[in-house]
C-alpha positions in Angstrom: 5.0 12.5 32.1 2.3 12.0 29.6 1.8 8.9 27.4 2.5 9.3 23.7 -0.5 9.1 21.4 1.0 9.3 17.9 4.0 7.4 16.5 5.7 9.4 13.7 7.6 7.0 11.5 10.4 8.1 9.2 12.6 6.0 6.9 16.0 7.5 6.4 18.3 6.8 3.4 20.3 9.3 1.4 18.6 12.4 2.6 21.4 14.5 4.0 20.1 17.5 2.0 16.6 17.3 3.4 16.6 15.6 6.9 17.4 18.8 8.8 14.3 20.6 7.6 12.2 17.5 8.0 13.3 16.9 11.6 12.9 20.5 12.6 9.2 20.5 11.4 8.6 17.2 13.3 10.2 18.4 16.5 8.4 21.8 16.3 4.9 20.2 16.5 2.4 21.9 18.7 1.2 18.4 19.8 3.6 17.0 22.3 2.5 13.4 22.8 4.5 12.0 20.0 7.1 9.3 19.7 9.5 9.6 16.8 10.9 6.5 15.1 13.6 7.0 12.5 14.9 3.9 10.6 18.4 4.2 9.2 18.5 1.9 6.1 22.3 2.0 6.0 22.4 5.5 4.6 25.9 6.1 3.1 25.7 9.9 3.5 25.6 12.3 6.5 21.8 11.9 7.1 22.1 10.4 10.5 24.8 12.8 11.6 22.7 15.7 10.6 19.6 14.2 12.2 21.5 13.8 15.5 22.6 17.5 15.3 19.0 18.5 15.0 17.9 16.2 17.9 20.5 18.0 20.1 18.6 21.3 19.5 15.3 19.8 20.9 16.3 18.3 24.3 12.6 18.3 25.4 11.9 15.8 22.6 15.0 13.6 23.0 13.4 11.0 25.2 10.7 10.4 22.6 13.1 9.8 19.7 14.5 6.5 18.6 16.8 5.7 15.7 16.8 2.1 14.6 19.6 0.9 12.4 19.2 -1.8 9.8 22.3 -4.0 9.5 22.0 -4.0 5.7 20.0 -1.9 3.2 16.5 -3.3 2.9 14.6 -0.6 1.1 11.9 1.8 2.1 9.1 -0.7 2.5 11.2 -2.8 5.0 12.2 0.4 6.8 8.5 1.3 7.2 7.7 -2.2 8.5 10.6 -1.9 11.0 9.1 1.3 12.2 5.6 -0.1 12.5 6.9 -3.0 14.5 8.6 -0.6 16.9 5.7 1.8 17.2 3.9 1.9 20.6 1.1 4.4 19.9 -2.5 4.0 18.8 -2.1 6.3 15.8 0.7 6.2 13.2 1.8 8.9 10.9 4.3 8.2 8.1 6.6 11.1 7.0 9.2 10.7 4.4 12.6 12.1 5.4 12.7 14.5 2.4 9.3 16.0 3.4 8.3 18.6 5.9 5.0 19.3 7.7 3.0 22.1 9.2 3.6 22.7 12.9 0.0 21.9 13.7 -0.4 18.9 11.5 -0.1 16.1 14.1 -2.4 17.9 16.5 -5.1 18.6 13.9 -5.0 15.0 12.6 -5.1 13.5 16.0 -8.1 15.5 17.2 -9.9 14.9 13.8 -9.3 11.2 14.2 -10.8 11.2 17.7 -13.8 13.3 16.7 -14.5 11.0 13.7 -13.8 7.9 15.7 -11.2 6.9 13.1 -9.4 3.6 13.4 
């Protein structure tokens, strides 16, 4: 088992129409050393149910995925801070749950950060 290098942090609230596409693009990354941290900020819709359905389609990623649940709605800034506090990797990437990314994005950013000695 390899050690994860990048923490992908995703706040989740009211994105049932977008979370599936977002999660698919995250779990389809060419880079594999990723931990995924989703923070459910008490979403009242089906966002987490839909996220769990997508997670089931990517069993090879399941051990690298965490969903943290807020006990009450705190807003996106607090959700990001919760995710930061839970992150274990040297590099962090924020992705909003209504966005999607190219399948090589994490890999390209990671190796660019290494080559540029980015902090």
